[in-house]
Phi, psi and omega in degrees: 000145185296136176296138197274151166046197180226120179280167150079197199283154187266323181086136178285178182300319182296313179304311183303315182295314177297319183301312180299322177299314184293329175306315183302312179301314183295320180292316181299316181297322178294325183282350177248017183295121185292345181291344181226134176273099185289137163278169178299319182293315181291322177302314183292321178299309184297318181304307180295318187294317181294315178301317183296320191257326188275321182259166180110350174264185181284342178065024183296322179300309182296313179296333183286342171299313180297307182303316183293319179300315179299318179297319178299319181283343184066033185230130174289322184249132177256157175289164182303317179296319178300316179297314180305308183295318178297314181293325180296315176297321177299320178288330177296323179292321180294325177294321178298314179301319180297314180300317175300312187290324177301317182281323176306313185295331175291314181296327181274351187056042184281167183252312183233158184211124177054037174081005177223168181303143172302151187305318181288350179269352181288136179306143181073356181268294178055226183277005161304334178303329177299309175300322179298320177300318179297320177298313180303316177302316185283345175293333185297302182299333178291319176297312182297316182298316183301318192254342186240350181299132183100340176284147183298340181255017181307305182299324177296323177297307182302318180296319178301307179300315181296320181295314180292322178296319179297317181296316183293314179296328178290324176293321177300317179302312181303316180297316186293320182279338180282323185259026186309124179319277191311341189231075180290118181215097180302337185292347180282344187274121169208174187298328181292313181299312180302313182297322180291315177301313182299312184305313186275326187278330187236314192298317187293313185277338181272331186245308185287316186302313180300320182287320179298322174300316182293321178298315182296318177301330179275003175088013181273157177262117185301331181302335178274004185238034179303318181298319182297317177302315181296322178294318180293324180288324176295320182295319180294329176291316176301318179299316178291324176301319178298320180303306183299322180295310183292335178300326181264319189253351183287157178274119181308321183297321187278318185275349170086006179204156178262128185290141180225021183301323182292312181296319189277001175064035184287147174278075186273156180300322183295314181295320178298319173298317179298312181300325182289332186254349189279147173276182188297321182290323176293321175303321180299317179305312179299307182299328184277337189238344182289133177085013178254141181288336182305123178302334176294319179293317178301315182296324177295318180297314179296322176298317179299318176306315182295313176310315181281359177059039182298334177297320183287323177303316182293315176307315181296314175305316184296314180291322177292321177298318181293320179297316180294319179298311184299318180297320176293322178294318182285351174279351179290137179289328185270122178298318179304315177297319175303315180300315182299311183293321178291328180292324175296310189293318181292342178280337182252342184300125178056032176293154182248359175205000000 
């Protein structure tokens, strides 16, 4: 299943322009990689495949490496090399996201992504997309080697990307086996399972990874930032809960998609909260109607959510999460680190899409 939403900072117009420019450089380098003798056809395929899958999103994860780095350095202006390196790490995260999404869409049998057909649905692509996902994944260490080999934190960068990829793939596994098609079983769903899926599948690569990249660029040792990792993972969990809420209660015109978590039998925060609060007859309504495509079944689930007052439960969760996150952030000794964490939080707090 696609990793949810986009965390984090947005980047000003100048940063976006520079960021887009650096993508072209990185792609050209990959297309001229001496490790493989490209044929005209394979060269053209990779060129198109990378454009189709890596660009087209909001790039919030990638841009937040640059924004976080600026805040950590306390500098509005970075040198040309600093901008290039921060943008390059940002693009490595976007490449990682592309790799996950190409394969997620196949596993979920999805039809569209970012307003166009999923890559494997494109004529002539099909399951070649599996290999394309592997190629996208392999582009990351090639980019890192080219631009960071020789830096004192090079090994830490490789380690970080490997670690986050492993956590994300493990979260994806948990999601897939919990929401297994042929055997729908709501008794598997609870707040602990939901939290674990979200933490591993989304929070590490969407929230922790951009800041960890910025910290390494700043010469910091990630072992000293365990608290920061915990705060960002909590923020990522809060972000996903918002996503689950908006899937049901958001305005489709505004959020740009029609929510289908109920029909798709998702282990959503809302269903987990409903299961926790429902009496036996209400549970029966859930068991009979959750995961069905029939609009009448979906309506029954939504009515039950209303009966259980889940909108108020969410408002309370949002307020409590915000208070706790702010307290944890303000307990950090570094003001620069506090600024990075607050910039993430303020971009997602009470968001409507």
